[in-house]
C-alpha positions as CSV (number, residue, x, y, z in Angstrom):
1,X,6.7,-16.9,-84.7
2,X,4.5,-15.2,-87.0
3,X,2.7,-15.8,-90.2
4,X,4.7,-15.1,-93.5
5,X,2.1,-12.2,-93.9
6,X,2.3,-10.6,-90.5
7,X,3.4,-7.2,-90.7
8,X,6.4,-7.5,-88.2
9,X,8.4,-10.4,-90.4
10,X,10.9,-9.6,-92.3
11,X,9.7,-11.0,-95.6
12,X,6.5,-8.9,-95.0
13,X,8.6,-5.7,-94.6
14,X,10.7,-6.4,-97.8
15,X,7.2,-7.2,-99.7
16,X,5.6,-3.9,-98.5
17,X,9.0,-2.0,-99.3
18,X,8.9,-3.4,-102.7
19,X,5.4,-2.2,-103.3
20,X,6.0,1.1,-102.1
21,X,8.9,1.5,-104.3
22,X,7.1,0.2,-107.4
23,X,4.4,2.8,-107.0
24,X,7.2,5.5,-106.3
25,X,8.8,4.4,-109.5
26,X,5.5,4.4,-111.2
27,X,4.7,7.9,-110.1
28,X,8.1,9.2,-111.2
29,X,7.8,7.7,-114.5
30,X,4.1,9.3,-114.8
31,X,5.7,12.9,-113.9
32,X,8.5,12.3,-116.3
33,X,6.3,11.5,-119.2
34,X,3.9,14.4,-118.5
35,X,6.9,16.6,-118.5
36,X,7.9,15.4,-121.9
37,X,4.2,15.7,-123.0
38,X,4.2,19.4,-121.5
39,X,7.4,20.2,-123.4
40,X,6.4,18.9,-126.5
41,X,3.1,19.9,-126.8
42,X,3.3,23.5,-125.2
43,X,7.1,24.5,-126.5
44,X,8.3,22.4,-129.4
45,X,5.5,22.3,-131.7
46,X,4.5,25.7,-131.6
47,X,8.2,26.7,-131.8
48,X,8.3,24.7,-135.0
49,X,5.2,26.2,-136.2
50,X,6.2,29.3,-135.8
51,X,10.0,29.8,-135.1
52,X,9.8,33.8,-134.8
53,X,8.0,33.5,-131.5
54,X,10.5,31.8,-129.3
55,X,10.3,33.9,-126.2
56,X,6.3,34.0,-126.3
57,X,4.3,31.9,-123.5
58,X,6.0,29.1,-124.9
59,X,8.9,29.6,-122.8
60,X,6.3,29.0,-119.5
61,X,5.7,25.6,-121.1
62,X,9.3,24.8,-121.2
63,X,9.7,25.8,-117.4
64,X,6.7,23.9,-116.6
65,X,8.0,20.7,-117.8
66,X,11.6,21.2,-116.4
67,X,9.7,21.6,-112.9
68,X,7.5,18.5,-113.7
69,X,10.9,16.5,-114.6
70,X,12.7,17.7,-111.1
71,X,9.9,16.8,-109.1
72,X,10.0,13.3,-110.8
73,X,13.7,13.2,-109.7
74,X,12.8,14.6,-106.2
75,X,10.2,11.6,-105.6
76,X,13.2,8.8,-105.9
77,X,14.0,10.4,-102.4
78,X,11.1,8.7,-100.9
79,X,12.4,4.9,-102.0
80,X,12.5,2.7,-99.2
81,X,15.3,-0.1,-98.6
82,X,14.4,-3.4,-99.6
83,X,16.9,-5.2,-97.2
């Protein structure tokens, strides 16, 4: 029988899956926080400052933030089973 940290043991596979999943969750959280910052800095703040310029380049920042949020949601597809 292998050592507890052997790559072939069930315990090692679970630990590796947990580590990978935590990294994936951290990446998704980072991308989502980045999306919030992009929308806040590139869309919300300028719209509050100059409400008459709603459909200027500010809209591109809103779209970019939405894309980053969707990518963050898509990252969760890479989660591995921890069983």
